[in-house]
C-alpha positions in Angstrom: 197.7 49.2 103.5 195.4 49.4 100.5 196.6 45.9 99.3 195.9 44.5 102.8 192.3 45.9 102.8 191.7 44.5 99.3 192.9 41.0 100.4 190.7 41.3 103.5 187.7 42.2 101.3 188.4 39.2 98.9 188.7 36.7 101.8 185.6 37.9 103.5 183.6 38.0 100.3 184.7 34.5 99.4 184.1 33.2 102.9 180.6 34.5 102.9 179.9 33.1 99.4 181.2 29.7 100.4 179.2 29.7 103.6 175.9 30.5 101.8 176.7 28.2 98.8 177.3 25.4 101.2 174.1 26.2 103.1 172.2 26.3 99.8 173.6 22.8 99.0 172.8 21.3 102.5 169.3 22.7 102.7 168.6 21.5 99.1 169.8 18.0 100.0 167.9 18.0 103.3 164.7 19.0 101.4 165.4 16.3 98.8 165.7 13.7 101.5 162.5 14.8 103.3 160.5 14.9 100.0 161.9 11.5 98.9 160.7 10.0 102.2 157.4 11.7 101.9 156.7 10.6 98.4 158.0 7.1 98.9 155.6 6.7 101.8 152.8 7.5 99.4 153.8 4.7 97.0 152.6 2.0 99.4 149.4 0.6 97.9 148.5 -1.3 101.0 148.7 1.8 103.2 146.7 3.8 100.7 143.9 1.2 100.8 144.0 1.2 104.6 143.8 5.0 104.7 141.0 5.1 102.3 139.1 2.4 104.3 139.7 4.3 107.6 138.5 7.5 106.0 135.3 5.9 104.6 134.6 4.2 107.9 135.0 7.5 109.8 132.7 9.2 107.3 130.0 6.5 107.6 130.1 6.6 111.4 130.3 10.4 111.6 133.6 10.2 113.3 132.6 7.7 115.9 134.8 5.0 114.4 138.2 5.4 112.8 141.1 7.5 113.6 144.3 8.6 112.0 146.9 5.9 111.8 150.5 6.5 112.9 151.5 6.4 109.2 149.1 9.2 108.4 150.4 11.3 111.2 154.0 10.5 110.0 153.0 11.8 106.5 151.6 15.0 107.9 154.7 15.5 109.9 156.9 14.9 106.8 154.8 17.4 104.8 155.2 20.0 107.5 158.9 19.4 107.7 159.1 19.7 103.9 157.4 23.0 104.0 159.8 24.3 106.6 162.9 23.0 104.8 161.6 24.5 101.5 161.2 27.9 103.1 164.6 27.7 104.6 166.2 26.7 101.3 164.4 29.6 99.6 165.6 32.0 102.2 169.2 30.8 101.9 169.1 31.0 98.1 167.7 34.5 98.2 170.5 35.5 100.6 173.0 33.9 98.3 171.7 36.0 95.4 172.2 39.1 97.6 175.7 38.1 98.4 176.4 37.6 94.7 175.2 41.1 93.9 177.4 42.5 96.7 180.4 40.7 95.2 179.7 42.2 91.9 179.5 45.7 93.5 183.0 45.3 95.1 184.2 46.6 91.7 183.9 50.1 93.4 186.1 49.0 96.4 189.1 47.1 95.0 191.5 47.3 92.1 190.7 45.7 88.7 193.2 42.9 89.4 191.7 42.1 92.8 188.2 42.3 91.3 189.2 39.8 88.6 190.7 37.4 91.2 187.6 37.7 93.4 185.2 37.0 90.5 187.4 34.1 89.3 187.4 32.3 92.6 183.7 33.1 93.1 183.0 31.5 89.7 184.8 28.4 90.8 182.9 28.2 94.1 179.5 28.6 92.6 180.3 26.2 89.7 181.4 23.4 92.1 178.3 23.8 94.3 176.1 24.2 91.2 177.2 20.9 89.8 176.3 18.9 92.9 173.2 20.7 94.2 169.8 19.5 93.0 168.5 21.5 90.0 165.2 19.8 89.2 162.6 17.7 91.1 160.2 15.5 89.1 157.2 13.7 90.5 155.1 11.2 88.4 151.7 10.6 89.8 148.4 9.1 88.6 144.8 9.5 89.8 143.3 6.0 90.4 139.7 5.4 91.0 138.9 4.9 94.7 142.6 5.1 95.8 142.9 8.7 94.7 146.3 10.3 93.6 149.1 7.7 93.7 152.8 8.7 93.5 154.5 6.5 90.9 158.0 7.9 91.1 160.1 10.7 92.5 163.5 12.0 91.3 165.7 14.9 92.2 168.3 15.7 89.6 171.8 17.2 89.9 174.0 18.0 86.9 176.6 15.4 88.0 174.0 12.8 88.8 172.2 13.3 85.5 175.5 12.9 83.6 176.1 9.5 85.3 172.5 8.5 84.8 172.5 9.3 81.1 175.9 7.5 80.6 174.8 4.4 82.5 171.6 4.3 80.3 173.6 4.5 77.1 172.8 8.1 76.2 176.5 8.8 75.6 176.2 11.8 73.2 173.9 13.7 75.6 176.1 12.7 78.7 179.3 13.8 77.0 177.8 17.1 75.8 176.6 18.0 79.3 180.0 16.9 80.8 182.0 19.0 78.3 179.9 22.2 78.3 178.6 22.2 81.9 181.7 20.9 83.7 184.9 20.6 81.8 184.8 23.8 79.7 183.6 26.0 82.5 186.3 24.6 84.9 189.1 25.2 82.3 187.7 28.6 81.4 187.5 29.7 85.1 191.0 28.3 86.0 192.4 30.0 82.9 191.0 33.4 83.9 192.5 33.1 87.3 195.9 32.1 85.8 195.7 35.0 83.4 195.1 37.4 86.2 198.2 36.2 88.1 200.5 35.9 85.1 199.1 38.5 82.6 202.6 39.5 81.5 203.1 36.2 79.6 202.1 36.1 75.9 200.0 33.0 76.5 197.7 35.1 78.7 196.8 37.4 75.8 196.3 34.3 73.6 193.9 32.8 76.1 191.9 36.0 76.3 191.7 36.2 72.5 190.6 32.6 72.4 187.7 33.3 74.9 186.9 36.5 72.9 186.7 34.5 69.6 184.5 32.0 71.4 182.3 34.8 72.7 179.3 33.5 70.8 179.6 30.3 72.8 179.7 32.1 76.2 176.1 31.2 77.0 176.5 27.6 75.8 176.7 26.3 79.4 173.3 27.9 80.1 172.0 26.5 76.8 173.1 23.0 77.8 171.4 23.3 81.2 168.2 24.5 79.4 168.4 21.5 77.1 168.8 19.3 80.2 165.7 20.7 81.8 163.7 20.3 78.6 165.1 16.7 78.3 164.1 15.9 81.8 160.7 17.4 81.6 159.9 16.1 78.1 156.6 14.3 77.9 155.2 16.1 81.0 151.4 15.8 81.3 148.8 16.3 83.9 150.4 13.2 85.6 153.8 14.8 86.2 155.0 17.7 88.2 158.4 19.3 88.1 160.0 22.0 90.3 163.2 24.0 89.8 165.6 23.7 92.7 168.4 25.9 94.1 171.2 24.2 92.1 170.0 25.9 88.9 170.3 29.3 90.6 173.8 28.5 91.8 174.8 27.5 88.2 173.2 30.7 86.9 175.2 32.8 89.4 178.3 31.0 88.2 177.5 32.0 84.6 177.1 35.6 85.5 180.3 35.7 87.5 182.1 33.9 84.6 180.9 36.4 81.9 181.9 39.4 84.1 185.3 37.8 84.9 186.1 37.5 81.2 185.2 41.1 80.6 187.3 42.3 83.5 190.4 40.2 82.6 190.3 41.5 79.0 190.2 45.1 80.4 193.1 44.2 82.7 195.2 43.0 79.8 194.4 46.1 77.8 195.5 48.3 80.7 198.8 46.3 80.9 199.4 46.8 77.2 198.6 50.5 77.4 201.2 50.8 80.3 203.8 49.1 78.1 203.9 45.8 80.0 205.4 42.9 78.0 
């Protein structure tokens, strides 16, 4: 009966985590689309001139002449939509953080093996969504006399998209480093931890744990790589650029926390097995 309850807890916890991770991804992509449409609309120089002229005409005539164009109204609607989408994304991300804390607290409800499996699969879920969810938005703008603030470019970066972008532009060392330490190594480590939990009686399981223990000083390397990525993307920022962290970075951070705790729990699990005389 206890085993059935533990399986139920694991399935429910993973289901809720997947649901809110997916929601975080979809709301982030929706926000990305709205902001891209909003900023691209502000790159039209002809429209900027027309809006400036209409504004000047309205001011001179004390409002008797000139009215908002349909494009201005569209911009205002997009701005309002972006604010709503941003708030929704923030709410979902905060809820995801709460769900992640609740998963960590299941330590008091399930056995050590079930806890290790839950954290292993939770690490996998957040890693996958973290790779493909936007992590950073960058807007380049310039204040031009008479026209005002002009948007020159808008980019929303994901880890996967950044790797492809760097590779296509010939930045092979940076692209390969991010691919290895933010995708390949985390995936292998997470899958290995899950495998070790299932087949801990094999000697290879103990070797894997020892390997991860020996590489403990590198346990935060994936975070370091993402930090380097953010520095790389925001390098050269001036008063003419604006950057904003997006929910993908928080998903990746949750993965790192889950991964570190999983490694600790699996090591404890193996030590318990050795103490009980398991082969």
